[in-house]
C-alpha positions in Angstrom: -7.8 19.5 -5.4 -7.5 18.2 -1.8 -10.0 19.3 0.8 -9.6 18.9 4.6 -12.4 18.7 7.2 -12.8 17.3 10.6 -14.8 14.1 11.3 -17.8 16.0 12.7 -18.1 18.2 9.7 -17.6 15.2 7.4 -20.4 13.3 9.1 -22.8 16.2 8.5 -21.7 16.5 4.9 -21.2 12.8 4.0 -23.2 12.7 0.9 -21.8 16.0 -0.5 -18.2 14.6 0.2 -19.1 11.3 -1.6 -20.3 13.4 -4.6 -17.3 15.7 -4.6 -14.7 13.0 -4.1 -16.4 10.9 -6.9 -14.5 13.1 -9.4 -11.0 12.2 -10.3 -8.5 14.7 -8.9 -10.6 15.5 -5.9 -9.8 14.0 -2.5 -11.2 14.8 0.9 -9.0 14.3 3.9 -10.9 13.7 7.2 -9.2 14.7 10.3 -9.9 13.6 13.9 -8.5 15.8 16.7 -6.4 17.6 14.1 -4.8 14.5 12.7 -5.4 13.2 9.2 -7.1 9.8 9.5 -8.7 8.9 6.2 -8.8 10.1 2.6 -12.0 9.8 0.5 -11.4 9.7 -3.3 -13.0 8.3 -6.4 -12.8 4.5 -7.0 -11.3 5.2 -10.4 -8.4 7.1 -8.8 -8.1 4.5 -6.0 -7.7 1.8 -8.6 -5.0 3.9 -10.4 -3.1 4.2 -7.2 -3.3 0.4 -6.6 -2.0 -0.3 -10.1 0.8 2.2 -9.6 1.8 0.5 -6.3 1.7 -2.9 -7.9 4.0 -1.7 -10.7 6.4 -0.1 -8.3 6.5 -3.2 -6.2 7.5 -5.3 -9.1 11.2 -4.4 -9.9 11.2 -5.9 -13.4 8.0 -4.2 -14.4 9.1 -0.9 -12.9 12.5 -1.1 -14.7 10.7 -1.9 -18.0 8.3 1.0 -17.6 11.1 3.4 -16.8 13.1 2.3 -19.8 10.1 2.7 -22.1 9.4 6.3 -20.8 13.1 7.2 -21.3 13.0 5.8 -24.8 9.9 7.7 -25.6 11.3 10.9 -24.3 14.4 10.5 -26.4 12.2 10.0 -29.5 13.2 6.3 -29.8 10.3 3.8 -30.0 10.2 0.8 -27.8 11.0 -2.5 -29.5 8.1 -3.9 -31.5 6.3 -0.6 -32.1 5.9 1.5 -35.2 4.8 5.1 -35.7 1.2 5.5 -36.8 2.3 7.3 -40.0 4.5 4.4 -41.0 1.8 1.9 -40.3 -0.7 3.8 -42.4 1.8 3.9 -45.3 2.5 0.2 -45.0 -1.2 -0.6 -45.0 -1.8 1.9 -47.8 -4.4 3.9 -45.8 
């Protein structure tokens, strides 16, 4: 959920905004003179965005991740992995 409010309203409701935006999936966009200026979101979500940007900025990591996702969607396991059922059987669990 993304909420929009102007800077004046945001200043008046700052602590409520911090509380609301502290939950993943909630972001508050603060506008000034009708133009979006900042977004307030949970630190957890911010870290997730940062990690995503790092992965996307590394062509090799991005390629490997896309390949793994494609393999998983096709039902094929990435190299070096086994299905949980097979591991349990091998370990006699």
